[in-house]
C-alpha positions in Angstrom: -65.1 22.5 27.7 -65.3 25.7 25.6 -69.0 25.8 25.1 -68.8 28.9 23.0 -66.9 27.0 20.4 -68.4 23.6 21.2 -64.9 22.1 21.4 -63.0 20.3 24.1 -59.2 20.3 24.6 -56.9 18.0 26.4 -57.0 18.8 30.1 -53.3 19.1 30.8 -53.8 19.6 34.6 -54.9 15.9 35.0 -52.1 13.5 35.4 -52.7 9.8 34.8 -50.6 6.7 35.0 -50.4 3.8 32.6 -51.9 0.6 34.0 -49.6 -2.2 32.9 -51.2 -5.6 32.3 -50.3 -8.8 34.0 -47.7 -10.0 31.5 -45.9 -6.7 31.2 -45.0 -6.0 34.8 -43.2 -7.9 37.5 -45.6 -9.2 40.1 -44.9 -8.6 43.8 -47.1 -11.5 44.8 -47.3 -15.0 43.3 -51.0 -14.7 42.4 -52.2 -17.0 39.7 -55.7 -16.8 38.2 -57.3 -18.9 35.5 -56.1 -17.6 32.2 -59.5 -18.1 30.5 -61.2 -15.5 32.8 -59.4 -12.7 31.1 -61.2 -13.6 27.9 -64.5 -14.3 29.6 -67.8 -12.6 29.0 -70.2 -13.7 31.9 -73.9 -13.9 31.9 -75.6 -14.1 35.3 -78.7 -16.3 35.4 -81.2 -16.4 38.2 -82.5 -19.9 37.5 -86.2 -19.5 38.4 -86.6 -16.5 36.1 -84.6 -17.1 32.9 -86.4 -19.8 31.0 -88.8 -22.8 31.6 -88.8 -26.0 29.6 -91.8 -28.2 29.0 -89.4 -31.2 29.5 -89.2 -30.5 33.2 -92.2 -31.6 35.2 -93.4 -28.9 37.5 -95.8 -28.5 40.4 -99.0 -26.6 39.5 -98.9 -23.6 41.9 -96.6 -21.4 39.9 -96.8 -17.6 39.4 -97.6 -16.4 35.9 -94.3 -15.8 34.0 -95.0 -12.2 33.3 -96.5 -11.3 36.6 -94.5 -9.1 39.0 -92.2 -11.3 41.1 -93.0 -11.9 44.8 -90.7 -12.8 47.7 -91.9 -16.4 47.9 -93.4 -17.2 44.5 -91.9 -19.5 42.0 -92.2 -19.1 38.2 -90.8 -22.4 37.2 -87.6 -21.6 35.4 -85.3 -24.5 35.0 -81.9 -25.7 33.7 -83.3 -27.4 30.6 -84.8 -24.0 29.8 -81.3 -22.6 29.9 -80.1 -25.4 27.6 -82.9 -24.5 25.1 -81.6 -20.9 25.0 -77.8 -21.6 24.9 -77.9 -20.6 21.2 -79.3 -17.3 22.2 -76.4 -16.8 24.7 -73.8 -18.0 22.2 -75.2 -15.6 19.6 -75.1 -12.8 22.2 -71.3 -13.5 22.5 -71.4 -15.1 26.0 -68.7 -17.6 26.9 -69.3 -18.1 30.6 -72.4 -18.3 32.8 -72.7 -17.6 36.5 -75.7 -19.3 38.1 -77.3 -18.2 41.3 -77.8 -21.2 43.5 -79.1 -24.4 42.0 -79.2 -26.8 44.9 -82.4 -28.2 46.5 -84.1 -25.5 48.5 -87.5 -24.2 49.4 -86.7 -20.6 48.4 -87.0 -19.3 44.9 -83.5 -17.8 45.1 -82.2 -21.1 46.6 -79.8 -19.5 49.1 -81.6 -21.7 51.7 -79.8 -24.9 50.9 -81.4 -28.3 51.8 -79.1 -30.6 50.1 -75.7 -29.6 48.6 -75.4 -32.7 46.5 -78.8 -32.5 44.8 -79.9 -30.0 42.2 -83.4 -28.7 42.9 -86.0 -30.9 41.3 -88.0 -27.9 40.1 -84.8 -27.0 38.1 -84.7 -30.5 36.7 -82.4 -32.2 39.2 -78.9 -33.5 38.7 -79.7 -35.0 35.3 -80.7 -31.6 33.9 -77.6 -30.0 35.3 -75.4 -32.6 33.7 -77.2 -32.0 30.4 -76.6 -28.3 30.8 -72.9 -28.7 31.6 -72.4 -30.9 28.5 -74.3 -28.6 26.2 -72.6 -25.5 27.5 -69.1 -26.9 27.3 -69.8 -28.2 23.7 -70.4 -24.5 22.8 -67.3 -23.3 24.6 -69.4 -21.8 27.5 -68.0 -22.3 31.0 -70.2 -22.7 34.0 -69.7 -21.1 37.5 -72.2 -21.9 40.3 -73.1 -20.2 43.5 -71.7 -21.7 46.7 -73.6 -20.8 49.9 -71.2 -22.0 52.6 -71.8 -19.6 55.4 -75.3 -20.8 56.2 -77.8 -23.5 55.3 -81.5 -23.8 56.0 -84.0 -25.1 58.5 -84.5 -28.0 56.1 -80.8 -28.9 55.9 -80.6 -32.4 57.3 -78.2 -31.8 60.2 -80.1 -28.7 61.3 -83.4 -30.4 61.0 -82.1 -33.4 63.0 -81.2 -31.0 65.9 -84.6 -29.3 65.5 -86.3 -32.6 66.0 -84.0 -34.1 68.7 -82.7 -31.1 70.5 -79.5 -31.5 72.5 -79.6 -35.3 72.0 -78.8 -34.8 68.3 -75.3 -35.9 67.2 -75.3 -32.8 65.0 -75.8 -30.3 67.8 -72.3 -28.8 67.2 -72.8 -28.3 63.4 -74.5 -25.0 64.4 -74.3 -22.7 67.4 -77.3 -23.1 69.6 -78.1 -21.0 72.7 -80.7 -23.3 74.3 -83.2 -26.1 73.6 -85.6 -26.8 72.3 -84.6 -25.1 69.1 -86.9 -22.1 68.3 -86.7 -22.1 64.5 -90.3 -20.8 63.9 -90.8 -18.4 66.7 -89.1 -15.2 68.0 -86.6 -14.9 69.3 -84.6 -17.7 67.7 -82.0 -19.3 69.9 -79.2 -20.0 67.4 -76.7 -18.1 65.3 -78.2 -17.2 61.9 -77.1 -14.9 59.0 -78.3 -11.4 59.9 -80.5 -13.1 62.5 -82.8 -14.5 59.8 -84.4 -17.7 61.2 -84.4 -19.5 57.8 -80.6 -19.1 57.5 -78.8 -20.9 60.4 -75.1 -20.3 60.3 -72.7 -23.1 60.2 -70.2 -23.6 63.0 -67.0 -23.4 60.9 -64.9 -24.3 63.9 -66.2 -27.8 63.7 -63.8 -29.9 61.7 -66.7 -32.1 60.4 -68.5 -29.0 59.1 -65.4 -27.8 57.3 -64.7 -31.2 55.8 -68.3 -31.5 54.6 -68.2 -28.1 52.9 -64.8 -28.9 51.3 -66.3 -32.2 50.0 -69.2 -30.2 48.4 -66.7 -28.0 46.7 -64.7 -30.9 45.4 -67.7 -32.9 44.3 -69.0 -30.3 41.9 -65.6 -29.4 40.5 -65.2 -33.1 39.7 -68.6 -33.1 38.1 -67.4 -30.5 35.7 -68.2 -27.0 36.9 -65.6 -24.3 36.0 -65.7 -22.4 39.2 -67.4 -21.2 42.4 -69.0 -17.8 43.1 -68.9 -17.6 46.9 -71.9 -16.1 48.7 -71.1 -13.7 51.6 -67.6 -15.2 52.2 -66.6 -12.4 54.5 -69.1 -13.8 57.0 -66.7 -16.8 57.4 -64.0 -14.8 59.2 -61.4 -17.5 58.8 -58.7 -17.1 56.2 -57.4 -20.6 56.7 -60.9 -22.0 55.8 -60.7 -20.2 52.4 -57.0 -21.2 51.9 -58.0 -24.8 52.3 -61.0 -24.3 50.1 -58.7 -23.0 47.4 -56.2 -25.8 47.8 -59.0 -28.4 47.5 -60.6 -26.9 44.4 -57.4 -26.1 42.6 -56.0 -29.6 43.3 -58.8 -31.0 41.1 -58.9 -28.2 38.5 -56.2 -25.5 38.6 -58.2 -23.5 36.1 -61.3 -23.3 38.3 -62.4 -19.8 39.0 -63.0 -18.7 42.6 -64.8 -15.4 42.9 -66.2 -13.9 46.1 -69.1 -11.6 46.9 -67.1 -8.9 48.5 -68.6 -5.4 48.0 -65.6 -3.3 49.0 -61.9 -3.3 48.4 -60.8 -6.9 49.0 -57.0 -7.1 49.5 -57.5 -9.6 52.4 -58.9 -12.2 50.1 -56.9 -11.4 46.9 -53.3 -12.1 47.9 -53.2 -15.2 45.7 -54.0 -17.7 48.5 -57.8 -17.4 48.7 -59.9 -16.0 45.9 -59.1 -15.3 42.3 -61.4 -12.3 42.2 -64.4 -10.6 43.7 -67.6 -9.2 42.2 -66.5 -5.7 41.4 -69.3 -3.7 42.9 -66.9 -0.7 43.2 -66.9 -0.6 39.4 -70.7 -0.6 39.6 -70.7 2.3 42.0 -68.4 4.4 39.8 -70.5 3.8 36.7 -73.7 4.7 38.6 -72.0 7.9 39.8 -70.7 9.0 36.4 -73.2 7.8 33.7 -76.5 8.6 35.5 -77.5 12.2 35.6 -77.8 13.3 39.2 -81.1 15.0 38.4 -82.6 11.9 36.8 -81.2 9.2 39.1 -83.7 7.4 41.3 -82.0 8.2 44.6 -84.2 5.9 46.6 -82.8 2.9 44.7 -79.3 3.9 45.6 -79.8 3.7 49.3 -78.8 0.8 51.6 -76.5 -0.9 49.1 -73.3 -2.5 50.5 -71.1 -0.8 47.9 -71.6 2.5 49.8 -73.2 5.8 49.1 -73.3 7.0 45.5 -72.7 10.7 44.6 -72.4 12.2 41.2 -68.8 12.5 39.9 -67.2 14.2 37.0 -64.8 12.6 34.4 -61.7 13.4 36.4 -62.9 11.6 39.5 -64.2 8.8 37.4 -60.9 8.3 35.7 -59.0 8.4 38.9 -61.4 6.0 40.5 -61.0 3.5 37.7 -57.2 3.9 37.8 -57.1 3.4 41.6 -59.2 0.2 41.4 -56.7 -1.3 39.0 -53.9 -0.4 41.3 -55.5 -2.1 44.4 -54.4 -5.5 43.3 -51.6 -7.1 41.2 -52.4 -7.1 37.5 -53.0 -10.9 37.5 -55.8 -10.3 40.0 -57.1 -7.0 38.6 -57.6 -8.5 35.1 -59.7 -11.4 36.5 -62.2 -9.3 38.4 -65.9 -9.9 37.8 -67.1 -6.5 36.6 -70.9 -5.8 36.7 -73.5 -3.0 36.5 -76.1 -4.7 38.6 -77.2 -8.1 40.0 -79.9 -10.0 41.8 -79.0 -8.0 44.9 -79.4 -4.5 43.5 -81.9 -2.5 41.5 -81.4 -2.7 37.7 -79.0 -0.1 36.4 -81.5 1.2 33.8 -84.2 1.5 36.5 -81.9 3.5 38.7 -81.5 5.7 35.7 -85.3 6.0 35.4 -85.4 4.2 32.1 -82.6 6.3 30.5 -81.1 3.8 28.1 -78.3 6.2 27.1 -76.9 5.7 30.6 -77.1 2.0 30.2 -75.4 2.1 26.8 -72.5 4.2 28.0 -72.1 2.0 31.1 -72.1 -1.1 29.0 -69.4 0.4 26.7 -67.3 1.1 29.8 -68.0 -2.4 31.1 -66.8 -4.1 27.9 -63.7 -1.9 27.4 -62.3 -1.9 31.0 -59.9 -4.6 32.4 -61.7 -7.5 34.0 -64.4 -9.9 33.0 -67.7 -8.1 32.0 -70.8 -9.6 33.4 -74.3 -9.1 32.0 -77.1 -9.7 34.5 -79.8 -11.6 32.5 -82.0 -9.1 30.7 -79.7 -6.2 30.8 -79.0 -6.7 27.1 -82.7 -5.8 26.5 -82.9 -3.1 29.2 -85.1 -5.3 31.5 -86.3 -3.1 34.3 -86.4 -3.9 38.0 -86.4 -2.2 41.4 -85.0 -3.8 44.5 -85.4 -7.5 45.4 -87.8 -9.1 44.5 -88.4 -6.8 41.5 -84.8 -7.0 40.2 -85.6 -10.7 39.7 -88.3 -10.4 37.1 -88.9 -13.1 34.5 -86.9 -12.9 31.3 -88.7 -11.5 28.3 -88.8 -13.8 25.3 -91.8 -12.4 23.4 -90.2 -10.8 20.3 -92.7 -8.0 20.3 -91.5 -6.9 23.8 -87.8 -7.3 23.3 -85.8 -4.0 23.1 -84.1 -5.0 19.8 -82.0 -1.9 19.6 -80.4 -2.6 23.0 -79.9 -6.3 22.1 -78.1 -5.3 18.9 -75.9 -2.9 20.8 -75.0 -5.5 23.4 -74.0 -7.9 20.6 -71.8 -5.2 19.1 -70.0 -4.8 22.4 -69.4 -8.5 23.0 -68.1 -8.8 19.4 -65.8 -5.9 20.0 -64.3 -7.4 23.2 -64.0 -10.8 21.6 -62.3 -9.3 18.6 -59.5 -7.3 20.3 -57.0 -8.8 22.7 -56.2 -5.3 23.9 -59.6 -5.0 25.5 -59.1 -8.3 27.4 -55.4 -8.2 28.2 -54.0 -4.9 27.3 -52.6 -1.9 29.3 -55.1 0.7 30.4 -54.1 4.3 29.8 -56.2 7.3 30.7 -56.0 10.0 28.0 -58.6 12.7 28.8 -61.0 13.7 31.5 -63.0 16.9 31.8 -66.5 17.7 32.8 -68.5 14.6 31.6 -66.1 13.7 28.8 -63.7 10.8 29.2 -61.2 9.0 26.9 -58.7 6.2 27.4 -56.7 3.8 25.4 -56.0 0.0 25.6 -52.8 -1.4 24.2 -51.5 -4.9 23.7 -48.8 -6.3 21.4 -49.0 -3.5 18.9 -52.8 -3.3 19.0 -54.1 0.1 20.2 -57.7 1.1 20.8 -59.0 4.5 21.8 -62.4 4.9 23.6 -64.1 8.3 24.0 -67.3 8.8 25.9 -69.4 11.9 26.0 -71.8 11.7 29.0 -72.9 15.3 28.5 -76.3 16.3 27.1 -74.6 18.5 24.4 -72.5 17.5 21.5 -68.7 18.0 21.7 -65.7 18.1 19.4 -62.6 16.8 21.1 -59.0 17.4 20.2 -57.4 14.5 22.0 -53.7 14.5 22.9 -52.4 11.0 22.2 -48.7 11.4 21.6 -47.8 8.9 24.4 -49.8 6.1 22.8 -49.9 7.0 19.1 -47.2 8.3 16.7 -47.8 11.1 14.3 -49.3 9.8 11.1 -51.1 6.9 12.9 -54.6 6.3 11.5 -57.5 5.8 13.8 -60.5 4.0 12.3 -63.8 4.2 14.1 -65.0 0.7 14.7 -68.6 0.9 13.5 -68.6 3.8 11.0 -65.1 3.3 9.6 -64.5 7.0 9.7 -60.8 7.9 10.0 -58.7 10.3 12.0 -55.0 10.9 11.4 -52.8 11.8 14.4 -51.0 15.1 13.7 -48.7 17.0 16.1 -49.5 14.5 18.8 -53.3 15.0 18.6 -56.3 13.2 17.2 -58.2 16.2 16.3 -61.9 16.8 15.5 -63.4 13.8 17.3 -67.1 14.5 17.2 -69.3 12.9 19.8 -73.1 13.4 19.9 -74.8 13.8 23.3 -74.6 10.7 25.4 -72.5 8.9 22.9 -69.4 6.7 23.0 -67.1 5.7 20.2 -64.2 3.2 19.7 -61.3 3.6 17.3 -58.6 1.1 16.4 -55.2 2.0 15.2 -55.0 0.9 11.5 -52.2 -1.2 10.3 -49.5 0.8 8.5 -49.4 0.3 4.8 
């Protein structure tokens, strides 16, 4: 950047490759993912905290909706509450929902499953879920649910049976016990549990009956109409054949069912086409945290102890290379099906890590919606809902119009409309164009459709002369998506691109004529 002239030029020293989309490049592996995922915009819902319906009878001891969340408290959100807000989601531009666990459980997060065939009564039970499925599908919204197959709960029938009957229980080999009687409510416990947590006894996946039970659970809900499974901590089941058979069972019922795993790192092992379709792309999260949030303003404490690894501030060159590398980890069919996200129920909120800097969130959302893979909004991000680590990241959704950040909501709607409008953003090639300092630009191309995205993460305005001769011909007209301002490519450059501090813009190549 030449600050004396307030103008940036193409950084010729940075070499980038064109990332070819799945239908424009021979695949080395026979990976096949559901085609609809490439067009999906996901919305993640934590059921207890999104919306509550008066039609679902509730117990009386519930936390006030707007009170800070606690580890054990329930707020009474339910599935009919989601049904009553499907028009909100449809208007937002959402066409897929990922639900945190919905099965019967005594935990507000419901990762402690009691009964895999019963939806929690506080959520409205099986009838409410069927109503939700029907209503969502009628609006063209797909439904993916959380599958917790590594561990169950102390209330799970087979574990509780052993807790009551000790080594005489017929289910003693469903889990791994190290003595009797079972110590489920005193230290130390004497059975295998996830991270040693007493409430989460780990299944014995070597037991054929356990495997068959879990496969039947997967099959049951796919037959019931779900559109996919998000798999909780699947790496803890260190058995590739388990997941291969899981895939075979699920895909035999619905070949278009989406299987996405919670893997926080690079995931080649599970993404060879025989296990998962995708993973939650926390490495994308990590890159956005590192680039869009100023090092000086980042809440460093909230970046500690996350499974995606340490986060350090990076410049545009490293950001561009990181995004390119991530796309090259997997075959394009897999890369374009990744579940991209900025935060989740397991992390602090992006805007809170940025200490309330909504410009960081806006820039990251722009990147989320213009990068290959399925963008995922964690409920409330569209209104800049705050939240530190669990349980604070699981605050109740804000529905009071006077408290909604309308500016952020309108911006989120613009981004979903943008992605839904242009196939290039969903299915096109990804081409890095420029990276210097905190300024980054790239293009997306698909079947004659070209879009250019430029992002200024600096605190100063810039004017960018963008070299684009390898994606745009001389005379091509670029029309800015929201202002309709035009730039004509001359001598291989789109000159005079003006970006305010912390601003991103999108241009489309206009039709000739």
